[in-house]
N, C-alpha and C positions, 0 to 999 in steps of 0.2 A: 767774581764771576766774569768769565770772559765770553765775549760774543763771537760767533763765527762770522767771518767776512762774507759780505754779500757777493755772489758771483752769478754770472749769466751762463756759465759753462754747464753743459749737459753732463760732463764727465762726473761731476760731484753729485749729481742727482740720481745717477744710476748705481744701484748696488749689485755688484757682481763679485765673484769669488776673491779675486786678487786685488781689484781696484787699480790695476796698472793701465796706463793709457793704451798700450798695445792690445791688452785684453778687451778694453772698451771698444776699440776700433774693430776688433774681430767680432765682438758681440753685435755691434751696430750693423756690420756687414751681413751677419747671419740672420738678423731680425729686423729687416727694413720696415715691416708693418708696425713695429712698436716704437720706431723713431719718428717723431713728428716735430715740426717747427712749433715754437711757442706761439701762443695766440697773439702776443704783442708784436712779434716779427711778422706774422701773416697780415695783421691789420696795417702795419707800417708799409709793407710792400703793396697792398691793395691801394692804399692812398697814393703812393708814389706812381703807380700805374695809371690811376685815374687822372692825376695831375699831368702826367706825361701825355695822355690822350687829349686832354683839354688844350694843352699847349700846341700839340701837333695840329689839331683842328684849327686853332686860331692862326697858326702860321699858314696853313693851306688857304684859309679864307682871305687872309690879308695879302697874299701874294697875287701877282698879276697873272691872268690866264693868257696862255699863248696857243695859237693854232698850230698843231704839230704838222699836219699834212693838209694845208688849205687847198692846194691844187687838186688833190685826190677827192676831197669832199665835193668840189664843184663838178668834177667829171662824172662821178657816179653817186648820185644822191640816194639811190636805193640801197647802198652798202655792198654792191657787188664788186668783186675784184676782177680786173681785166688781165 
């Protein structure tokens, strides 16, 4: 008994009339509501985004703060532009 090779490809999981790649692309284009990312992929991307946000925040906090317009803040403390 032979076992089917494991694959992450969605093309093998979708049963359509011909099974050709071109037909799958057409079906996917016509039925965007039925095509979803795998749960594994979604979780992986969520983790990556969280990690990226944490790293960005750490970079922002560790960096030195600079006064962009120090002379303008001294001239108009109420925030008015002249």
